[in-house]
N, C-alpha and C positions, 0 to 999 in steps of 0.2 A: 874394499868390502863394505857393502851397505850395512848400516848399524842395525836397523830393526829386523831385517831378515836374518842377520847373523845371530842376533839376540834370541829371536823366536826359535831358530834352529837349535841353538844351545839348550833351550828349555825342553824341547821335545826329546833331544838326545839324553839330557839329564833324567827325564821321566823314565825313559827306557832302561837306563842304568839302574835307577832306583827300583824299578819293577824287578830287574834281575836280582838285585840285592835282597829285596823283599821275598822273592821266591826262595832264595838260599836260606834266609832266616826261618821261613816256615818249614823247610826241609829238615832243619835241625831242631824243630819244635820251639823256636824262640818266638812265641805268639805276639808278645808286646812289641818286640823289635820289628816283626813283620808288619804289624798294624801301623806303627809310626812311619816306617819306610814307605808303605803303600800310600799312606795319606800324603807324605811328602811328594811321591810320584804323581799323585792326583793334582796336588797344588802346582807342581811344575808343568803338568799338561794344561792346567787351567791358565797359567801365566802365558804359555805358548799361545793358547787360543785367544786370550785377551789381546796380546800384542798383534797376532795375525789379523784378527777381525778389526782392530783399531786401524791398522795400516790399510786393510782392504777398504774400509769405509771412508777414511779420511784422505788417503793417498791414492789408492788403487792397487792393482796387481801388475806385476811385471810380465810381459809376454816373452816368449822364447826368442832370443836374439841370435841363435846359432844358424847354421846353414839351412837354407830352405828345404833341401832334400831330406833333412832329419826332423823337420817340424812335425810331420805326421806321426813319427815314432815317439817323439816327445809328448805329443798330445795324447796318444793312446796310453802312454806311461802315466801321465798326469791324471787322466780320468781314472785309471786303476788306483793310483795313490789316493785320490779323493774318495773313491768308494771304500777303500781299505780304512782310511782315516775316519770316515763317518761310521763305518761298522765298528771300528775299535772304540770310538767314543761312546756309542750306544752300549756296547758290551761292557765298557769300563763303568758307566753309570749303573748298569744292572748289577755288576759284580760288587761295586762299592755298596749299593743299596742292600744287597743280600748280606754283606758282611755287617753293616750297621744294624740290620734287623736281626742279626744273630742267626740267620738261616745258613748255618755253616755247611750243611750237607750239599745244598745247591751251590753255595759259594765255592766249595772245593771242586765241584764238577766244572763250573764255568770259568773259574779263575785261570787255570792253565791255558785255556783256549784264548781268553782275553789277553793274556800275557804274550802269547805267540803273535796274535794279530797286532798288538802294540809294537812288538819288536820290528815286524815288517813295515808297519806304518812309519816308525822312526827311520828305518833304513831307506825307505823310498822317499821320505821327506828330505833327508840329507842329500839324496841323489837329485831331487828336484832343485834344491838349493845350489848344488854344484853345477847343474845344467844352466841355471838362470844367472848365477853371479860369479862363477869361478872358471868353468871350462870354456864358455863362449862369451861373446860380447853381450852386455845387458840389453835386452829389448826395451821397448817402450813401456812406461808405466801407464796403465789405462784401466778402465773398469773391468770387472771380473769376467764378463762374457767375451769381451774382445780379447783379453789376455789368454783365455782358455781356447776359444774357438776361432779367433781371428776375425770376428764379425765386425 
């Protein structure tokens, strides 16, 4: 198990678990616990992003090492995950900003949507990790565009 991908995957899963716990806290009207838990979820997501980007910049990304006939399916799945993760990050920043600005009406509307996107981002992120490091042989570590598109 490669250390940095495992660590970054841990933090994205932790962030999703914390979002679920935060959602529970707000459902029982524990506003302070909700706020603390959601901040911890955001910090966990930021740790994921920092580790992921550091690895991408300094080491590179790992390409799919599984069977060639599955590569197109993996690539489509990876692009879906990247779009989902980017959307989730933007929604997360907006949701946190609304909360910190005390715009609770809008925060309540966008928060559940953000949470659902984040859960799917975490799930698909774990699946990418499994495809790259657990289920198949590890592919080459190379720059971002070669890893995603095989260029």
